[in-house]
Structures are given as structure tokens and as C-alpha cells.
C-alpha positions as CSV (number, residue, x, y, z in Angstrom):
1,M,-17.8,-59.8,-97.2
2,I,-15.3,-62.1,-98.9
3,E,-17.0,-64.7,-101.1
4,A,-13.8,-66.2,-102.6
5,V,-10.1,-66.0,-102.8
6,L,-8.5,-65.9,-106.3
7,V,-5.2,-67.8,-106.2
8,V,-2.9,-66.9,-109.1
9,L,0.5,-68.4,-109.9
10,T,2.5,-66.8,-112.6
11,K,5.9,-67.1,-114.3
12,A,7.7,-65.0,-116.8
13,R,9.2,-65.9,-120.2
14,P,12.9,-66.4,-119.8
15,G,14.7,-63.1,-119.2
16,R,11.5,-61.1,-118.8
17,E,11.1,-61.3,-115.1
18,A,11.5,-57.6,-114.5
19,D,9.0,-56.8,-117.2
20,L,6.4,-59.1,-115.7
21,D,6.9,-57.7,-112.2
22,D,6.6,-54.1,-113.4
23,W,3.3,-54.9,-115.3
24,Y,1.7,-57.0,-112.6
25,T,2.5,-54.7,-109.7
26,N,1.9,-51.3,-111.4
27,I,-0.7,-52.1,-114.0
28,H,-2.5,-55.4,-113.8
29,V,-3.4,-55.4,-110.1
30,R,-4.8,-51.9,-110.5
31,D,-6.7,-52.8,-113.7
32,A,-8.2,-55.9,-111.9
33,L,-9.3,-53.9,-108.8
34,R,-11.1,-51.5,-111.0
35,F,-13.4,-54.3,-112.0
36,R,-16.6,-55.0,-110.0
37,G,-16.4,-57.9,-107.6
38,S,-12.9,-57.3,-106.2
39,I,-11.8,-56.1,-102.8
40,T,-8.0,-56.4,-102.4
41,A,-4.9,-57.9,-104.0
42,Q,-1.4,-58.7,-102.8
43,R,1.6,-60.3,-104.5
44,F,4.3,-62.7,-103.1
45,R,7.5,-64.1,-104.6
46,R,8.6,-67.8,-104.2
47,S,11.0,-68.0,-101.4
48,D,14.4,-69.7,-101.5
49,A,13.4,-71.5,-98.3
50,Q,10.8,-74.2,-98.8
51,P,9.2,-76.6,-96.3
52,M,9.2,-79.5,-98.8
53,H,11.1,-80.6,-101.9
54,L,9.6,-79.1,-105.1
55,P,10.1,-80.9,-108.4
56,A,11.7,-79.0,-111.3
57,S,8.3,-78.8,-113.0
58,F,7.2,-76.4,-110.2
59,D,8.6,-73.3,-111.8
60,W,6.0,-70.7,-110.7
61,Q,7.8,-67.5,-109.6
62,C,5.0,-65.4,-108.1
63,L,1.8,-65.8,-106.2
64,A,-1.1,-63.3,-106.1
65,L,-4.1,-63.5,-103.7
66,Y,-7.2,-61.5,-104.4
67,D,-10.1,-61.1,-102.0
68,V,-13.3,-61.2,-104.0
69,F,-16.9,-60.5,-103.0
70,D,-18.5,-61.6,-106.2
71,A,-16.5,-64.2,-108.1
72,E,-19.0,-64.5,-111.0
73,R,-19.0,-60.7,-111.6
74,F,-15.2,-60.5,-111.3
75,S,-14.8,-63.2,-113.9
76,R,-17.3,-61.6,-116.2
77,E,-15.4,-58.3,-116.0
78,H,-12.2,-60.2,-117.1
79,W,-14.0,-62.0,-119.9
80,D,-15.4,-58.7,-121.2
81,N,-12.2,-56.7,-121.0
82,A,-9.3,-59.1,-121.5
83,L,-6.7,-57.8,-124.0
84,T,-8.5,-54.5,-124.4
85,T,-7.2,-51.1,-123.2
86,R,-8.9,-51.8,-119.9
87,M,-6.8,-54.9,-119.3
88,M,-3.7,-55.1,-121.4
89,V,-1.5,-58.1,-120.8
90,T,2.2,-58.0,-121.1
91,D,3.9,-60.5,-123.5
92,A,6.4,-61.1,-120.8
93,I,4.0,-63.6,-119.1
94,D,4.2,-67.2,-119.9
95,D,0.6,-67.9,-120.6
96,T,1.0,-71.5,-121.8
97,V,-0.2,-72.8,-118.4
98,L,-2.8,-71.0,-116.3
99,E,-3.1,-71.3,-112.5
100,D,-5.9,-68.8,-111.9
101,Y,-8.8,-70.2,-109.8
102,H,-11.3,-69.0,-107.3
103,Y,-11.4,-71.0,-104.0
104,Y,-14.3,-70.6,-101.6
105,P,-13.7,-70.4,-97.8
106,L,-14.6,-73.2,-95.5
107,A,-12.8,-72.0,-92.4
108,F,-10.8,-68.9,-91.3
109,R,-9.0,-67.8,-88.2
110,D,-7.3,-64.5,-87.5
111,N,-5.0,-64.6,-84.5
112,D,-4.8,-60.9,-84.1
113,P,-7.1,-58.7,-86.2
114,G,-5.4,-55.6,-84.9
115,T,-2.0,-56.6,-86.3
116,P,-1.3,-56.0,-90.0
117,H,0.1,-58.7,-92.2
118,S,3.7,-57.8,-92.9
119,G,5.3,-61.1,-94.0
120,G,4.8,-64.0,-96.4
121,V,2.5,-66.8,-97.0
122,V,2.6,-70.6,-96.6
123,L,0.4,-72.1,-99.3
124,E,-0.9,-75.7,-98.9
125,Q,-2.3,-77.2,-102.1
126,I,-4.3,-80.3,-101.2
127,N,-6.4,-83.1,-102.5
128,A,-8.3,-85.5,-100.2
129,A,-7.5,-89.1,-100.5
130,P,-10.1,-91.0,-102.7
131,G,-13.5,-91.1,-101.1
132,Q,-12.2,-89.1,-98.1
133,D,-13.4,-85.5,-98.8
134,A,-15.9,-85.3,-95.9
135,A,-13.4,-86.9,-93.5
136,F,-10.7,-84.5,-94.8
137,R,-12.8,-81.4,-94.3
138,E,-13.8,-82.5,-90.8
139,W,-10.2,-83.3,-89.7
140,Y,-8.7,-80.1,-91.3
141,V,-11.3,-77.7,-89.9
142,G,-11.7,-79.3,-86.5
143,D,-8.2,-80.5,-85.8
144,Y,-5.4,-79.5,-88.1
145,L,-6.2,-75.8,-88.8
146,P,-6.6,-74.8,-85.1
147,Q,-3.2,-76.4,-84.3
148,A,-1.4,-75.0,-87.4
149,A,-2.8,-71.5,-86.6
150,R,-1.0,-71.6,-83.3
151,R,2.4,-72.0,-84.9
152,A,4.8,-69.2,-84.1
153,G,4.4,-66.2,-86.4
154,V,1.1,-67.2,-88.0
155,K,-1.1,-64.2,-88.4
156,S,-4.1,-65.9,-90.0
157,A,-5.1,-69.3,-91.3
158,G,-7.8,-70.4,-93.8
159,L,-9.0,-73.4,-95.8
160,A,-10.8,-72.9,-99.1
161,M,-12.3,-75.3,-101.7
162,F,-12.5,-75.1,-105.5
163,R,-16.0,-75.0,-107.0
164,P,-16.8,-74.6,-110.7
165,Y,-19.0,-71.6,-110.0
166,G,-17.6,-68.2,-111.0
167,Q,-14.3,-69.4,-112.5
168,M,-12.4,-67.5,-115.1
169,I,-11.1,-70.4,-117.1
170,P,-12.9,-73.6,-118.0
171,T,-10.5,-76.0,-116.5
172,T,-10.2,-77.8,-113.1
173,P,-7.1,-77.1,-110.9
174,G,-4.8,-79.8,-109.9
175,H,-5.8,-79.3,-106.2
176,A,-9.3,-79.1,-104.8
177,Y,-8.3,-77.4,-101.6
178,V,-5.9,-74.6,-100.5
179,G,-4.7,-73.8,-97.0
180,I,-3.5,-70.2,-96.8
181,Y,-1.4,-69.1,-93.9
182,K,-0.3,-65.5,-93.7
183,V,2.8,-65.3,-91.5
184,N,4.7,-62.4,-89.9
185,D,7.8,-64.3,-89.0
186,A,10.3,-65.1,-91.8
187,A,11.1,-68.5,-90.1
188,S,7.5,-69.6,-89.7
189,W,7.8,-71.9,-92.8
190,Q,10.0,-74.2,-90.7
191,A,7.1,-75.3,-88.7
192,W,5.6,-77.1,-91.7
193,Q,8.9,-78.8,-92.2
194,E,9.4,-79.7,-88.5
195,S,5.7,-80.8,-87.9
196,P,4.7,-82.8,-90.9
197,V,1.2,-83.5,-89.7
198,L,-0.4,-82.8,-93.0
199,A,2.1,-85.0,-94.8
200,E,1.2,-87.9,-92.6
201,A,-2.6,-87.6,-92.6
202,T,-4.4,-90.6,-94.1
203,C,-7.2,-88.5,-95.4
204,V,-4.8,-86.5,-97.6
205,D,-3.6,-87.6,-101.0
206,Q,0.1,-87.5,-100.4
207,A,1.2,-87.9,-104.0
208,S,-0.3,-84.5,-105.0
209,L,0.3,-82.6,-101.8
210,R,2.3,-79.4,-102.3
211,V,3.3,-77.0,-99.6
212,T,5.2,-73.8,-100.6
213,H,6.5,-70.7,-99.0
214,W,6.2,-67.2,-100.5
215,D,8.0,-64.0,-99.5
216,W,6.2,-60.7,-99.2
217,L,6.6,-58.8,-102.5
218,T,4.0,-55.9,-102.4
219,G,1.7,-54.6,-99.7
220,Q,-2.0,-55.3,-99.9
221,L,-3.7,-53.0,-102.4
222,T,-7.4,-52.2,-101.9
223,K,-10.1,-51.3,-104.4
224,D,-10.5,-47.9,-102.6
225,A,-6.8,-47.1,-103.0
226,V,-7.1,-47.7,-106.8
227,Q,-10.3,-45.7,-107.1
228,N,-8.9,-42.9,-105.1
229,P,-5.2,-43.1,-106.1
230,T,-2.3,-41.1,-104.7
231,S,-0.2,-39.1,-107.1
232,A,2.7,-41.5,-106.6
233,G,0.4,-44.5,-107.5
234,L,-0.8,-42.8,-110.7
235,A,2.8,-41.9,-111.6
236,A,4.0,-45.5,-111.1
237,E,1.2,-46.8,-113.3
238,E,1.7,-44.3,-116.1
239,A,5.5,-45.0,-116.1
240,A,4.9,-48.7,-116.2
241,R,2.5,-48.3,-119.2
242,M,5.1,-46.3,-121.0
243,R,7.7,-49.0,-120.4
244,M,5.4,-51.8,-121.5
245,G,4.5,-49.9,-124.7
246,D,3.0,-52.2,-127.4
247,R,4.7,-55.4,-126.0
248,V,1.3,-56.9,-125.2
249,L,-0.6,-60.1,-126.0
250,T,-3.1,-59.7,-128.8
251,S,-4.6,-63.2,-128.5
252,G,-5.4,-65.8,-125.9
253,T,-9.0,-65.0,-124.8
254,D,-9.9,-68.5,-126.0
255,K,-8.5,-69.7,-122.6
256,L,-11.2,-67.8,-120.7
257,G,-14.4,-69.5,-119.7
258,A,-16.6,-67.3,-121.9
259,A,-14.7,-68.0,-125.1
């Protein structure tokens, strides 16, 4: 059973995009799924096609979504193993700003459980207008989400909320809520541009609203696939570790909640 979704936004140091991709896909995701508390992980790359204007300050390159059944345990495993041989971190990552937070589900709808997710993600990052949290949740769950889930190409829809419990880092995200829409149609993002219901809702803080579109980058990797790896998966991980070598971070655990 999923307790939380870990939403991670990352960016590489200039010129190190390929190194970050290699490490995250072939090493880091596998290391993380070896930790207790995890279920699955999948990566996405920021699309050239976006449903709303993004400021220059929004320079995140990749999104990762982890399904987690025990957020506190998963965070504890990270605290205990960060920057050790069990979780080496490439120095290609720009770790000056962390976007790495568990969000706890409030509502979820899967339009077709028998159809695999083969496309990208539309990510809504939302704050309620001041004093409107209860009204926002009622409107989003009862009105907005059912309508948005019926948009063409939407495979699943969900709303989740930040809570301090079980977090990896001792900071508060810029957004209290996330809407996560997995889509199987490359043009689905246009529905958010053409039907700006969210951007017109009075219970939403419009100044901080951010809606982004992310393209499929890797398939969903499960904990079972990591614990029972194929020879190809093991070879890819070993080759990536060889390429990374000793170009790893040796400090930075002070950013974690247990530090």
C-alpha cells in the first residue's frame, strides 16, 4: 500500500547532464530501492512543451517519482547511508537547492488499471489561497480532479499534500500540494493550457501556482526488479559505477533531517 509519493526535482552542474543521468538512472534509483520503505521509482525529463510560462529561475531538468510504503523508514535509510558506499552521490548534481519531499495522497483515480503508463507526467504544484485550505481540498477532490482525470490521454490522477512527518530534509517545500497526472498521450499537456480551470480558481494561490509537463525518461523500476536483477541491469549498474569513479560528493549530509 502506498503511504506517500516522494517528488524529486534535480538539475546537473553545467556540462554534467550526461553524468547526472547515468548516475541517477543506473545507480541512484537502484540504491534507493534497496532501502526499506520503497516500492517503485520512475524518472522524467522536463519537456520543451509546457502548459504555462516558466520563469528563468525554474531550471530543474528532471523529475523522479517514488512510491513509498513507509516514508519515515525510507528517510531513515537515507540518513544512515548517504555518501557511504551504499548510496554514493555523483558530484555532477547541483545540490545547492534540494527539492526532495514526501507528499501524502488525498485522492487518486486510475482510469484504466489494466493499461500501463507509457507516457509523461503533468505536475501541478499548488498552494491554497490564504485561509482556503479546506475549501481548496473539497473543490479539488470533489470537482476539479474528476474533471481533469477525464481529459484525453490521462491515465491516472492524484492529489497529495505535504506533511512534516517522514521527510528527508528539515525544510518546507514551496508548495503544500501536488497534483500528479500520468498521461499516455504526448499532447495531453495542452488540456491544461486550453482549460485553465486551476488558474482561475479563487481557492488557489495564483502567484505560486506552477504547472509543468515532463516527458517519459525511464520505465518504472520496482523494488523486486532491483532485488532480483537481470544480468543486463547488473551490467548497466557496474558500468555506471566504473564511469563515475571517485567523482562523488564527500560532504552535504548536513542538509538531511537527521543531521
